[in-house]
C-alpha positions in Angstrom: 15.7 21.1 -7.9 18.8 18.9 -7.6 22.3 20.3 -7.8 23.0 18.2 -10.9 20.0 19.8 -12.7 21.1 23.2 -11.7 24.6 22.5 -13.0 23.3 21.2 -16.3 21.0 24.3 -16.7 23.9 26.6 -15.8 26.3 25.0 -18.4 23.6 25.0 -21.0 22.8 28.7 -20.4 26.5 29.7 -20.7 26.9 27.6 -23.8 23.8 29.1 -25.5 24.8 32.6 -24.6 28.4 32.1 -25.9 27.1 30.8 -29.3 24.6 33.6 -29.6 27.4 36.2 -29.1 29.6 34.3 -31.6 26.9 34.1 -34.2 26.1 37.8 -33.6 29.8 38.8 -34.1 30.1 36.6 -37.2 26.9 38.0 -38.9 27.9 41.6 -38.0 31.2 41.1 -39.7 29.6 39.5 -42.7 27.5 42.7 -43.2 30.6 44.2 -44.7 32.1 41.1 -46.4 31.2 42.3 -49.9 33.5 45.2 -49.3 36.5 43.2 -47.9 39.8 43.1 -49.8 39.9 39.9 -51.8 43.0 38.6 -49.9 41.0 39.0 -46.6 37.9 37.2 -47.9 39.9 34.4 -49.6 41.8 33.8 -46.4 38.5 33.5 -44.4 37.1 31.1 -47.1 40.1 28.9 -46.9 40.1 28.9 -43.0 36.4 27.9 -43.0 36.9 25.2 -45.6 40.0 23.7 -43.8 38.2 23.9 -40.5 35.1 22.1 -41.8 37.2 19.4 -43.5 39.3 19.0 -40.3 36.3 18.6 -38.1 34.9 16.0 -40.4 38.2 14.1 -40.3 38.4 14.3 -36.5 34.8 13.0 -36.2 35.8 10.0 -38.3 38.3 9.3 -35.5 35.5 9.8 -32.9 36.9 13.2 -31.8 33.8 15.5 -31.7 33.6 19.2 -30.8 29.9 19.8 -30.1 28.2 22.7 -32.0 31.4 23.9 -33.7 30.8 22.0 -36.9 27.1 23.1 -37.0 28.1 26.7 -36.4 30.9 26.8 -39.0 28.8 24.8 -41.5 25.8 27.1 -41.2 27.9 30.3 -41.8 29.7 28.7 -44.7 26.6 27.4 -46.5 24.4 30.4 -45.7 26.6 33.3 -46.6 29.9 32.6 -48.3 28.7 31.5 -51.8 26.3 34.5 -51.9 29.0 37.0 -50.9 31.3 35.8 -53.7 28.4 36.0 -56.2 27.6 39.6 -55.2 31.2 40.6 -55.7 31.3 38.8 -59.1 28.1 40.7 -60.2 29.7 43.9 -58.9 26.6 44.9 -56.9 28.5 47.5 -54.9 26.1 50.1 -53.8 24.4 48.0 -51.1 23.5 48.9 -47.6 24.9 46.5 -45.0 21.5 44.8 -44.4 20.9 44.4 -48.2 24.4 42.9 -48.6 23.5 40.2 -46.0 20.0 39.6 -47.5 21.4 39.1 -51.1 24.2 36.9 -49.7 21.6 34.7 -48.2 19.4 34.6 -51.3 22.3 33.8 -53.7 23.6 31.2 -51.3 20.3 29.4 -51.1 20.0 29.2 -54.9 23.7 28.2 -55.2 23.1 25.3 -52.9 19.9 24.1 -54.6 21.5 24.4 -58.1 24.7 22.7 -57.0 22.7 19.8 -55.4 20.5 19.5 -58.4 23.5 19.5 -60.8 25.6 16.9 -59.0 22.5 14.7 -58.5 21.9 14.8 -62.3 25.6 14.4 -63.4 27.2 12.1 -60.9 25.2 8.9 -61.8 26.4 9.5 -65.4 30.1 9.2 -64.4 29.4 6.2 -62.0 28.9 8.0 -58.7 25.6 6.6 -57.4 25.5 8.4 -54.1 25.7 12.1 -55.1 23.9 13.5 -52.0 26.6 12.2 -49.6 29.0 13.9 -47.3 32.2 13.4 -49.4 30.6 14.4 -52.7 28.8 17.4 -51.3 31.9 18.8 -49.4 34.1 18.3 -52.4 31.6 19.8 -54.9 30.7 22.8 -52.8 34.4 23.5 -51.9 35.5 23.3 -55.5 32.7 25.6 -56.7 33.3 28.1 -53.9 37.0 28.2 -54.9 36.0 28.6 -58.5 33.9 31.7 -57.5 37.0 33.0 -55.6 39.0 32.5 -58.8 36.5 34.4 -60.9 36.4 37.2 -58.2 40.2 37.4 -58.3 40.3 37.6 -62.1 38.1 40.6 -62.1 40.8 42.6 -60.3 40.8 44.3 -56.9 38.7 47.5 -56.6 38.7 47.8 -52.8 41.7 49.5 -51.2 40.9 48.9 -47.5 38.8 46.6 -45.3 35.8 48.1 -43.5 36.4 48.6 -39.7 33.8 47.7 -37.2 34.1 49.2 -33.7 34.1 46.6 -31.0 32.4 49.0 -28.6 29.3 48.8 -30.8 29.3 45.0 -30.8 29.2 44.9 -27.0 27.2 48.0 -26.3 24.6 47.5 -23.5 21.7 47.8 -26.0 23.0 45.0 -28.2 23.7 42.7 -25.3 20.2 43.3 -23.9 18.7 42.5 -27.3 20.6 39.2 -27.3 18.8 38.3 -24.1 15.5 37.9 -26.1 16.5 34.7 -28.0 18.3 33.6 -24.9 15.0 33.7 -23.0 13.3 32.0 -25.8 15.7 29.1 -25.9 15.9 28.7 -22.1 12.1 29.2 -21.8 11.3 26.4 -24.2 13.7 24.2 -22.2 11.7 24.9 -19.0 8.4 24.3 -20.8 9.6 20.9 -22.1 11.2 19.6 -19.0 9.9 21.6 -16.0 6.4 22.5 -17.3 7.2 26.2 -16.4 6.5 29.1 -18.8 8.0 31.9 -16.6 11.0 32.6 -18.9 8.8 32.8 -22.0 6.4 35.2 -20.2 9.4 37.4 -19.3 10.6 37.3 -22.9 7.3 38.8 -24.1 7.5 41.5 -21.5 11.1 42.3 -22.7 10.0 42.4 -26.4 7.1 44.8 -25.5 9.4 47.1 -23.5 12.2 47.1 -26.0 9.8 47.8 -28.9 8.4 50.9 -27.1 11.9 52.1 -26.3 13.0 51.6 -29.9 9.9 53.5 -31.3 10.9 56.4 -29.0 14.6 56.2 -29.9 15.4 55.4 -26.3 18.2 53.0 -25.6 17.6 51.2 -29.0 18.9 53.4 -31.8 17.7 53.3 -35.4 20.8 51.5 -36.6 19.8 48.6 -34.4 16.3 48.3 -35.9 17.3 45.5 -38.3 19.2 43.6 -35.5 16.2 43.9 -33.1 13.9 42.7 -35.9 16.0 39.6 -36.5 16.3 38.7 -32.8 12.6 39.2 -32.2 11.7 37.1 -35.3 14.0 34.2 -34.2 12.7 34.4 -30.6 9.1 34.2 -31.8 9.9 31.3 -34.1 12.0 29.4 -31.5 9.4 29.8 -28.8 7.2 27.5 -30.9 9.7 25.4 -32.9 11.7 24.2 -29.8 8.6 22.9 -28.1 8.8 19.1 -28.1 11.7 17.1 -29.5 10.0 16.4 -32.7 8.7 18.3 -35.7 5.3 20.0 -35.4 2.5 20.7 -37.9 1.0 19.0 -40.8 2.7 19.5 -44.2 6.1 19.2 -42.6 5.7 15.4 -42.0 5.4 14.8 -45.8 8.3 17.2 -46.4 10.4 15.3 -43.8 9.6 12.0 -45.5 10.9 13.1 -48.9 14.0 14.8 -47.5 14.7 11.7 -45.4 14.2 9.6 -48.5 17.1 11.5 -50.2 19.3 11.2 -47.1 18.6 7.4 -46.9 19.4 6.7 -50.5 22.0 9.5 -50.9 20.2 10.3 -54.1 17.1 12.3 -55.2 14.8 10.4 -57.4 12.9 13.1 -59.4 10.6 10.5 -61.1 8.5 10.1 -58.0 5.1 11.6 -58.8 4.5 14.0 -55.9 4.6 17.7 -55.8 6.7 17.9 -52.6 9.3 15.6 -54.2 9.9 18.2 -57.0 10.7 21.1 -54.6 14.5 21.5 -54.2 13.9 23.5 -51.0 13.0 20.1 -49.5 14.8 17.4 -51.4 18.1 19.2 -51.9 18.5 22.1 -49.4 17.3 20.2 -46.3 19.6 17.2 -46.9 22.6 19.5 -47.7 22.2 21.4 -44.3 21.7 18.1 -42.6 24.8 16.4 -44.0 27.2 19.4 -43.9 26.2 20.5 -40.5 25.7 16.9 -39.3 22.3 17.7 -37.8 19.4 15.3 -37.6 16.7 16.4 -40.1 14.4 17.2 -37.2 16.8 19.8 -35.8 17.5 21.3 -39.3 13.7 21.9 -39.5 13.5 23.2 -35.9 16.6 25.3 -35.7 18.3 26.0 -39.1 15.2 26.8 -41.1 13.9 29.2 -38.5 17.3 30.9 -38.5 16.9 31.3 -42.3 13.2 32.4 -42.1 14.0 35.1 -39.6 15.7 37.0 -42.5 12.3 37.5 -44.1 11.3 40.3 -41.6 14.7 42.0 -42.2 14.1 41.9 -45.9 10.7 43.4 -45.4 12.3 46.1 -43.2 14.7 47.0 -45.9 11.9 47.2 -48.5 9.7 49.3 -46.3 12.5 51.6 -45.2 13.3 52.6 -48.7 9.7 53.7 -49.2 8.3 55.0 -45.9 11.3 55.6 -43.7 12.9 53.7 -40.8 10.4 54.3 -38.1 7.3 53.4 -40.0 9.1 50.4 -41.5 10.1 49.2 -38.1 6.5 49.4 -36.8 5.1 47.8 -39.9 7.4 44.8 -39.6 6.4 44.4 -36.0 2.8 44.2 -37.1 3.7 41.4 -39.6 5.7 39.4 -37.0 2.8 39.7 -34.5 0.4 37.8 -36.8 0.1 34.3 -35.5 0.8 32.4 -38.8 4.3 33.7 -38.9 5.5 31.7 -35.8 3.0 28.9 -35.8 1.8 27.5 -39.1 4.8 28.7 -41.1 7.1 26.4 -39.0 5.4 23.4 -40.6 5.8 24.8 -44.1 9.5 24.5 -44.7 9.4 24.9 -48.5 7.2 28.0 -48.1 9.7 29.5 -45.7 12.4 29.4 -48.3 10.0 30.6 -51.0 9.0 33.6 -49.0 12.6 34.6 -48.3 13.1 34.6 -52.1 9.8 36.5 -52.7 11.0 39.2 -50.3 14.4 39.4 -52.2 12.5 39.6 -55.5 10.5 42.6 -54.2 13.7 44.1 -52.8 15.3 43.8 -56.2 12.4 45.4 -58.1 12.7 48.6 -56.0 16.5 48.6 -56.1 18.4 51.3 -58.1 20.6 48.7 -59.9 21.0 49.1 -63.7 18.0 47.6 -65.5 20.0 44.8 -67.2 21.6 43.7 -64.0 18.3 44.0 -62.1 16.5 41.8 -64.6 19.3 39.2 -64.4 19.1 39.1 -60.6 15.3 38.8 -60.8 15.7 35.8 -63.2 18.0 34.1 -60.7 15.7 34.6 -57.8 12.6 33.7 -59.8 14.4 30.4 -60.7 14.9 29.8 -57.0 11.2 30.5 -56.3 10.1 28.1 -59.0 12.0 25.2 -57.4 11.1 26.1 -53.9 7.3 26.4 -53.7 4.8 25.8 -56.6 1.9 27.6 -55.0 3.8 30.9 -54.4 5.5 30.6 -57.8 2.2 30.5 -59.7 0.8 33.3 -57.6 3.8 35.5 -58.5 3.6 34.5 -62.1 -0.1 35.4 -62.3 0.5 38.7 -60.4 3.5 39.6 -62.7 1.3 39.0 -65.7 -1.5 41.1 -64.3 0.9 43.8 -63.4 2.1 44.0 -67.0 -1.5 44.0 -68.3 -2.6 46.7 -65.8 0.3 48.9 -66.7 -0.3 48.4 -70.4 -4.1 48.5 -70.7 -5.4 49.9 -67.4 -3.4 52.0 -65.1 -1.1 53.6 -67.7 0.1 56.2 -65.3 1.9 53.4 -63.4 4.9 51.8 -65.1 6.7 48.5 -64.4 10.4 48.3 -65.0 10.7 44.7 -63.8 7.7 42.8 -65.2 8.1 43.3 -68.9 6.7 40.9 -71.5 10.0 39.1 -72.2 10.7 38.6 -68.5 7.2 37.2 -67.9 7.6 34.8 -70.9 11.0 33.6 -69.6 9.4 33.2 -66.1 6.5 31.2 -67.6 9.0 28.9 -69.5 10.8 28.3 -66.2 7.6 27.3 -64.5 6.2 25.1 -67.3 9.5 23.4 -67.8 9.8 22.5 -64.1 6.2 21.5 -63.9 6.3 19.2 -66.9 9.8 17.7 -67.0 10.8 17.6 -63.3 7.5 17.1 -61.4 6.1 14.9 -64.3 3.1 17.1 -64.5 1.9 16.6 -60.8 2.2 20.4 -60.1 0.4 21.3 -63.3 -2.4 18.9 -62.4 -2.7 20.5 -58.9 -2.8 24.0 -60.3 -5.4 23.1 -62.9 -7.5 21.4 -60.2 -7.4 24.6 -58.0 -8.6 26.7 -61.0 -11.3 24.2 -61.7 -12.6 24.4 -58.1 -12.5 28.2 -58.2 -14.6 28.2 -61.3 -17.1 25.7 -59.7 -17.4 27.5 -56.3 -17.1 31.1 -57.5 -20.4 32.8 -56.8 -21.8 29.8 -54.8 -20.0 30.6 -51.6 -20.6 34.4 -51.5 -20.1 35.5 -47.9 -20.2 31.9 -46.7 -16.6 31.0 -47.3 -14.1 29.7 -44.6 -12.8 33.3 -44.4 -16.2 34.6 -43.6 -16.7 31.8 -41.0 -13.4 32.9 -39.3 -14.6 36.5 -39.1 -18.2 35.8 -38.0 -17.6 32.8 -35.6 -18.4 34.1 -32.1 -15.9 33.9 -29.3 -17.0 33.1 -25.8 -13.9 34.9 -24.4 -13.2 38.6 -24.2 -9.7 38.2 -25.4 -10.9 36.4 -28.5 -13.4 39.2 -29.3 -10.8 41.9 -28.8 -8.3 40.1 -31.0 -10.8 39.6 -33.8 -11.7 43.3 -33.7 -8.0 44.2 -33.9 -7.6 42.0 -37.0 -10.6 43.6 -38.7 -9.4 47.1 -37.8 -6.0 46.4 -39.2 -7.6 45.3 -42.5 -9.6 48.5 -42.5 -6.4 50.5 -42.0 -4.8 48.6 -44.9 -7.7 49.4 -47.2 -7.6 53.1 -46.3 -3.8 53.1 -46.6 -3.7 51.6 -50.1 -6.6 53.8 -51.2 -4.9 57.0 -49.9 -1.6 56.2 -51.7 -3.4 55.4 -54.9 -5.6 58.5 -54.7 -2.5 60.7 -54.3 -0.7 58.9 -57.1 -3.5 58.5 -59.7 -5.9 61.4 -59.0 -3.7 64.1 -57.4 -0.7 63.1 -59.6 1.6 63.4 -56.6 4.9 61.6 -56.5 4.7 58.5 -54.4 7.4 57.0 -52.2 6.2 53.5 -53.3 7.5 52.1 -56.5 4.9 51.4 -59.2 5.6 47.7 -59.2 5.0 47.7 -55.4 1.7 49.6 -55.8 0.5 47.2 -58.5 1.3 44.2 -56.3 -0.5 45.8 -53.4 -3.6 46.3 -55.4 -3.6 42.6 -56.5 -3.0 41.2 -53.0 -5.8 43.4 -51.7 -8.1 41.9 -54.4 -6.9 38.4 -53.4 -7.9 39.0 -49.8 -11.3 40.3 -50.9 -11.8 37.3 -53.1 -11.5 35.0 -50.1 -15.0 36.3 -49.2 -16.4 34.7 -52.4 -14.5 31.4 -52.7 -12.6 29.0 -50.4 -10.8 27.2 -53.2 -7.7 29.4 -53.4 -5.2 26.5 -52.8 -4.3 28.0 -49.4 -6.3 28.5 -46.2 -7.1 32.1 -45.2 -4.4 32.2 -42.5 -1.6 31.5 -45.1 -3.2 33.8 -47.7 -3.4 36.6 -45.1 0.2 36.0 -44.0 1.5 36.1 -47.6 -0.5 39.2 -48.4 0.9 40.9 -45.3 4.4 40.7 -46.7 3.3 43.4 -49.2 0.4 45.1 -47.3 1.9 45.6 -43.8 3.2 49.2 -44.4 -0.3 50.3 -45.3 -1.5 49.5 -41.7 0.5 52.4 -40.4 -0.3 54.6 -43.4 -4.0 53.9 -43.1 -3.9 54.7 -39.3 -2.2 58.0 -39.9 -4.5 58.9 -42.8 -7.6 58.4 -40.6 -6.1 60.4 -37.7 -5.1 63.2 -40.1 -8.6 63.3 -41.6 -10.1 63.4 -38.1 -7.8 66.3 -37.1 -8.9 68.3 -40.1 -12.6 67.7 -39.2 -12.1 68.7 -35.6 -10.1 71.8 -36.6 -13.0 72.9 -38.7 -15.1 72.6 -35.6 -12.6 74.8 -33.8 -11.6 72.0 -31.5 -8.0 72.1 -30.3 -6.2 68.7 -30.7 -2.6 70.0 -30.8 -1.5 67.2 -28.5 -2.2 64.7 -31.4 1.4 65.1 -32.7 3.0 62.4 -34.8 5.1 61.1 -31.9 2.0 60.7 -29.7 0.0 59.0 -32.5 2.8 56.6 -33.3 3.2 55.7 -29.6 -0.6 55.0 -29.4 -0.4 52.8 -32.5 2.6 51.0 -31.0 0.7 50.2 -27.8 -2.1 48.8 -29.9 0.4 46.6 -31.7 1.9 45.4 -28.4 -1.7 44.4 -27.3 -2.1 42.7 -30.7 1.1 40.7 -30.2 0.4 39.7 -26.6 -3.1 38.5 -27.6 -1.8 36.6 -30.6 0.9 34.8 -28.6 -1.5 33.9 -25.8 0.3 36.0 -23.1 -2.7 37.9 -21.9 -4.9 34.8 -22.0 -2.3 33.0 -19.8 -2.1 36.1 -17.5 -5.8 36.2 -16.8 -6.3 32.5 -17.1 -8.7 32.8 -20.0 -8.8 30.7 -23.2 -5.6 28.7 -23.4 -4.4 29.8 -26.9 -0.7 29.1 -26.9 0.8 25.6 -26.9 4.1 27.1 -25.5 2.6 29.1 -22.7 -0.7 27.3 -21.8 -0.3 23.7 -22.8 -0.7 22.6 -19.2 -4.2 24.2 -19.1 -5.6 22.6 -22.2 -8.3 20.1 -21.3 -11.1 20.4 -23.8 -11.3 17.7 -26.5 -11.0 20.0 -29.5 -7.7 21.6 -28.4 -6.3 18.2 -27.2 -7.0 16.8 -30.6 -5.3 19.7 -32.2 -2.2 19.1 -30.0 -2.2 15.4 -31.0 -2.2 16.4 -34.6 0.6 19.0 -34.4 2.9 17.7 -31.7 4.3 14.2 -31.4 5.4 12.8 -28.0 8.1 10.4 -26.9 5.7 7.5 -26.5 4.3 7.7 -30.0 7.8 8.2 -31.5 9.1 5.0 -29.8 6.1 2.9 -30.9 6.2 4.2 -34.5 9.9 3.6 -34.9 9.5 0.1 -33.4 6.7 -0.7 -35.9 8.7 0.7 -38.8 11.7 -1.6 -37.9 9.7 -4.8 -37.0 6.6 -4.8 -39.2 5.8 -7.2 -42.1 5.6 -4.7 -45.0 3.0 -6.8 -46.8 0.4 -6.2 -44.0 -1.8 -3.1 -43.7 -1.7 -0.7 -40.7 -4.8 0.8 -39.2 -4.5 4.0 -37.1 -6.2 7.3 -36.6 -6.2 10.0 -39.3 -3.2 12.1 -38.1 -1.0 9.1 -37.3 -1.8 7.3 -40.5 -1.3 10.4 -42.7 1.5 12.3 -40.9 3.4 10.5 -38.1 3.9 7.2 -40.0 5.3 9.2 -43.0 7.9 11.2 -41.1 9.3 9.1 -38.3 8.1 5.7 -39.7 9.0 6.2 -43.3 5.7 4.6 -44.1 3.6 6.4 -46.7 1.8 3.4 -48.3 -0.2 0.6 -46.7 -1.8 2.8 -44.0 -5.5 3.0 -43.4 -7.6 5.3 -41.3 -9.6 4.1 -38.3 -12.9 5.8 -39.1 -14.4 4.4 -35.8 -13.8 1.7 -33.3 -16.1 -0.5 -35.3 -13.9 -0.6 -38.4 -14.0 -3.9 -40.3 -10.3 -4.8 -40.0 -9.0 -7.8 -41.9 -7.0 -10.5 -40.3 -3.2 -10.1 -40.3 -3.3 -6.4 -40.0 -1.7 -4.0 -37.5 -3.8 -1.8 -35.3 -2.0 1.2 -33.8 -3.3 3.2 -30.8 -1.4 6.4 -29.9 -1.1 8.3 -26.7 -4.2 10.4 -27.4 -6.3 7.3 -28.2 -5.4 5.7 -24.9 -5.0 8.5 -22.3 -7.8 10.8 -23.5 -9.9 8.3 -25.4 -10.0 10.5 -28.5 -9.8 9.3 -32.1 -8.7 11.7 -34.8 -10.9 10.9 -37.8 -12.5 9.9 -40.0 -10.6 12.9 -41.6 -8.0 15.3 -40.3 -9.4 17.9 -37.8 -12.4 15.7 -36.8 -12.3 13.8 -33.6 -14.6 11.4 -31.7 -14.8 10.0 -28.2 -14.1 6.2 -28.3 -14.2 5.3 -24.6 -11.9 2.7 -23.2 -10.7 1.4 -26.6 -8.2 -1.1 -25.2 -11.0 -3.2 -23.7 -12.2 -3.9 -27.3 -9.1 -5.8 -28.3 -7.8 -9.1 -27.1 -4.6 -8.5 -25.0 -3.1 -11.7 -26.5 -2.9 -9.9 -29.8 -0.8 -7.1 -28.3 2.7 -7.1 -29.8 4.0 -3.8 -28.4 3.2 -1.5 -25.5 5.1 1.3 -23.8 2.2 2.1 -21.4 0.9 5.0 -23.5 1.0 3.6 -27.0 -0.1 0.1 -28.1 0.2 -2.0 -31.3 -2.1 -5.0 -31.9 -1.8 -7.6 -34.7 
C-alpha cells in the first residue's frame, strides 16, 4: 500500500473519529436541553443560526469548511425546533432519552409543515422558488426565533442548568462504544476501495462481545443501554448504506426522482398524480436536509436518513423499558435490530423510515403519563406527520386504531383505550381522507382500494400457498440457511407464547399487566396480521416489511415467551423431583442472548463468510458472489460507476422524443434516479425485441460483463450471451468499456 494511501486513510480515520466524538458530545448535551435556562438555550440557538448563515456566506466567497456546515445543519434541523416545541407544550416530566426522541419527532413535523406552508404561500406573493436556500434559511430561522419568543413569553420555570460530568462523556466504556460506528465507516471504505472486509468482521465481533458484557452489567452499565443501541443501529445501517457511492434498493430510485424534481425546480408540484409525490417525507424533508446541509441527495439518503432512522430502536427501548424493565427491553431491541430487513430493505424505503420513527413516537405517547388532553394533542400532531410520510403505514394504523376502539367497546371490555377514542379516530380519518383526496389527487385512495380489492379476490384462494409460506417452506441447501430459518420460526413461536401468556394473566387471571391496554390491543392485531399472511399475499407489503413493522410492537414478547416456556418447563421438572436450580434468570438470559448473537451473525452473513458458505451479505461477501441469481440481485440493488457515467451521459445528450430500450431494472429504476428519465423508457424483454428505428438501446455493466438481462420483469433474469455481437458497432454512440449505448 502506498504512503499516500496510508496518509489519506490516517487523515480520514482521525476526521471521522473527531466528528463522532463531536456528535456524541452534542447529542449528550441535547438530552438535557429541555431543562436548560431559556437564556442558555436562546444563546445556543443564536450561535447556531449565525454560524450556519456565516458558513453559507463564506461558501458564496468560495471559502469552504468541510463537514462543519453539514454537522451544524443536521443538529439545527433535527433537534432545535423540537426542543423549543417541547418547552412550549410544557412536557416537563421526561426522561433524557424521551426528551431527545420527542425533540426529533417534533422537529421532523416542524420541517415538513414549514416546507409545505412556504411552498403553498410563496407563489401567492410572487416567490416562485420557495424550496431554495435563501427562502428556507430565512423561513426556518424566523419560525425558530418565533418559537423562542413564545417560550420566553411563558416565563422562566427553570432555575439552573443541568450539569453533565465530563468524566462520563469520556469514560472508557463510551469511547469503546464509539469504536463500533468507526469500524463500520472505515470497514465500508475498505470494502469499496480495497475489497477487504476485515474491519466489518471485527465490528461484528465487537458488537457481540459488548452485547454480552452489557447483558451481564460488565463494563457497559444500564445507563449506557440507549447509547449502545443507537451506535449499534447506526453501525448496522452504515455497514450497508455506505457500500457503493450510489443509492441502493428499489423504491428509493423513485423517491430520489421526486425529491430531485423539487430540488431542480425549487418548488414542489403537488398536482403530479403519483403516490410518492404526495409524501412530504420525500418531497419536502429530503430537499430541506439537502439544501440546508449542502449535501448531495444521494448522501442525504445514505447518511442523514440512517442517522435519523437509528432513533427508532432507541424509541422502542424507551417503550419497552417502561413496561418490561431495562434488561429485557435492551435484549428485545437487539432482537429487532438483528432482523435483516432493518439494515437492508429499509435503507431503500426512505419515507417508511420517517413514518416508522413517528409510529414509534405515537406508541411512546400512548403509554406516557401525560395529562389526557395534552396526550391527545400530541398524538394528533404525530398522526399528522404519519399521514404525510407514508400512506401504507398510515392506513394500517388507522385501521388498527379503529379496531382497537371496537374491540375495547364490543369485545375485550376489560381492556380500555385512553388514546383511541371515537373523536380521535374520526379526526384521524379526516386527516387521511383530506390528504388522499386533495393533495394526492386520489392516487393514494385508488391504491388502497386496489389492495383491498385484491385481498377480497385472493382471500381463501391462497391458503398456505402464499409468498410467506413459500419463504418458510423453501428448502435451503446450506446449514446456515436452515439454522437461520429455524431461529426465525422459533422466535415467532416465542412471540405467540409471550402474547398469549400476557393476555391470559390479564383477561383470565385478572392480574395487573405491565403493558398498557393500547399496547396489548395493538399486539393482538399485529399478531393477526402476521397470521393473515398465511392466507393472502395481497397485503400491499411483502412479508419481510410486514414482519419488520410487526416486530416494532411484538419484539418484547420474544423474551417473555422464552421465559414463559422455561418457567413452565422448570415447574414440570420440579414435579418430577428433578433439580434444575442452575436455571436461574441470569443463566437463562445469557443463554437467550447467545442465541440472539447467533441470530445476528447469521442474518448479517458473518458466519457464512467465516465458513465460506452461502454468500449472504453484499458488504461482507460480495467478492464471492458468482451465481446468476445473486449477481442479478446485485445489479438491481447496487449501481456502479460505469452505469452512472453512461446514464448521466444519455440524460444530457439524448433526443427526448426518442424511446430508450434497456433491461427492467435500468429502465424502471436507474433511469429515474440518476437520469431523471421516468417516461419514454421500454423494457428489453429479450435480445429479440422488435425495436423501432431511431431508438436508443442501453446495455449496462451486468448485460455486458456477465451476459445477464434483467427482465422481462423485475427479479427475473435471462442469459443473453455475447449481446454486443448482435448490434452494428457503427451504431454505437457511447461506450466506457463496461456500458454501451446504441442508436
